N, C-alpha and C positions, 0 to 999 in steps of 0.2 A: 750534301748538307745545305748549300746555297739554294738548291732546287726546293728542298723540303721547307726551308724558311720562307721562300717566295710563295709556295703553295699555301702555307699556314696563313700568311698575310693576306693573301688574296681571298682566302676563305672568310677571314674576319671582316674584311671590307664588304664582302658580299652579304654577310649576315646583318652588318650594320646598315646597309642600304635597304634591306628588307624590313629592318626593325621599325616599329611604329614610333620610335623616339628620335627626336632630333635635338642634339646637344643635351642629352639627358632628360629632355621634356617630351611629353606626348605629342605626336604629330597631329595637327588638326585636320580632321577629314572635311572635305568640301561639302557644303550644306546641300542636301537633297530638296530642291524647290519643289512645292506643290503648285502646279499651274492651274488656273482657271481659263478655259478657253471659251471665247465669245465670238460667235459669227453671226452676222446679220446681213440680210438681203432685202431688197424691195420686192413688192408683190409681183412686178413684172420681170424680176431677174432672179428667180429662185433656182435656176440651174447652176449658179455659181457657188452656191453653199457647199456642195461636196469639194470644190477646189479650195475653198477657204479652210475647210476643216482638215483636208489633207495636208495643206501647207503648214497649218498650226501644229498639227500632231508631228510632222517631220521635224519641224524646228524644235519642239519639246524634246523629242528623242535625241537630237544632235547635242542639245544642251545638258543631257542627262537628267532631265527634270521628270517628275511623275504627274500624270493627269488626275487632278482631284475632282475637276468639274468641267462639264462641257455643256455649253448652252447655244442653241440655234434660235434665232428670232427672225420673223418675217414681218416687215412693216413697210410704210411708205413715207417719203419725205422726212420731215423733222417730228413725226409723231412720237408720242411717249414710248420710250423703250422700257416696256414693263418687265420683260425677262431679264433685262440688264440688271434689275434690282436683285435677281438671285445670285449674281456674281458679287455685287456689292455686299449682300448679306453674308455671303460665305467669307468675304474679307473681314466683315465686322466681327464674325465668329472666330476669326483666326483659323479658318480651315484651309486657306490658300496663302501662298506667299508671293505670287505674281499673277497678273492678269495679261493674257496674250490675245491680241486682236489682229485681224488682217489689215485693216487701214484705220486711221484715226476717225474718218468720218462714219465708220461702222459703229463707233463707240459713242462719240459725242454728237449732240444735236447742233451745238454751236461751239465757237472757241471758248465762250464763258462757261458753258456746260462741261466741255472737255477740262477745262482748268479746274473747275469745282470738284469734279469726280477724281481728278489726278491728285489734288491737295488733300482730299479725304484718304485716298489710298496711301499717300505719303505719311499722313498722320497715323495711319493703322499700321505702318511698316510693311506695306505691300507694294511691290514693284510693278511696273507697267511696261510692255513691250508692244510695239506696233511694227509688223514686219515690213510693209510698204515703205514706210518713212524711215526704216531703220532706227527708230526711236526706242532706245533700251534704257530705262531708268535704273537698271541694276548696275549701270557704269557711270563714272563721273561725267563723261561727255553727254550722256543722255540726260542727266540731271541738269546739266547746263542748258541743253536745249529746251527743257521744261520751263526754265527760268524765262526764255524768250516768249513762251506762250502766254505768260502773265502780261507781258508788254502788248501782245496782239489782243489779248481779252480786253485790256483797258481801252485800246484803240477802237475796238469793235463797239464797246459801250458808248464811247464818246461819239462815234459816227451815228449810232442809233438815236442817241439824245438830240444831236443836231437835226436830224431828219424829223423827229417828232416836234421840236420847237418850230422848225421852219414850216412844217404843215399846219400847226396851230395858228401861226402868224398869217399864213395865207388865207385860212378859213376866216379869220376875223376880218382881213381886209376885203374878202369877198361878201361879207355880211352874213355869213352862215352862223346858225346857232350852235354853240358848243355845249357839251354835257349831255346828260340823258334826255331823250325826247319826251315831251309831255304827252301822256297817254290818258291817265285817269281824269285829269282836269277837264278835258274836252267833254266828258260826259256828266259834268257837274249838274247842269240843268236837269238832265233826264234822271240822275239819281234822286234829286230833290222831289221831282214829280212823283216817281215811283214810291218814294218814302212817304209822302203826303197821302198817297193812296192806300197806305198800310202795308206795303210790300217790305218784308224784313230786310235788314242789311245784308244778311248772307245770301238771300235770294236775288238781291240787286247785284251783288258781286257775281253770282253765278250767271245771271242773264247778260250782263255787260262784259264778263270775262275779265274782271278787275279784282285785284286783291281786296280782301275784307278790310285790311288796314287802311287802304286808300279811301274806301267808301266811308268808314267811320271818320276819318280825318276831314274829308270834304264836307260831309253832313254836319260835323262839329263846327267847322269854319263857317258854314252858312248860317247855323243857329246863333253863333257869336255875333256876326254882322247885324243880325235882327236886333 
């Protein structure tokens, strides 16, 4: 009798464990993230792109995510990452839930650019993971690390601003002319001579390789002085 009761209780416990309900409520299933993979290499280092893609795909499989988009880009230095826009567009269309990259410098051209794109992704509700730095914005720790990036971005902007101001001050002290170089004005005499000889303003601009607007402005200024 005791054995039968024990077997019955065990059966009920097993059925409850397999049930989709917890305390009478439906058990929440883990969200199946749709990942957008982005791999980027320089023009002189293209052999590493299979390594990046393999690592990204393996990580996606371990997390139980699905791959909704995979983008490979080849570029050099801090050039515009045009194909990266495909990933951002997919995020804006809510086609992906997380962006996965091999390393932060593969994604961002600078700390400021990195922070700007991460803020946009956060606003869209899209997470971000960088494997090399173990930056995972799907976790509280990762989001705290992202906050530090804002500090570094502000620091970077301040450093660049100081360099620009120092460079301008040094140029002034050295007697260098700042601003756009004078180009059209040095041809003012030649313009007036050609115009007096009946050459049209459009033809003057073509011969001297100067914009028509500059030609009209300089000729108008000359006639006003007279």
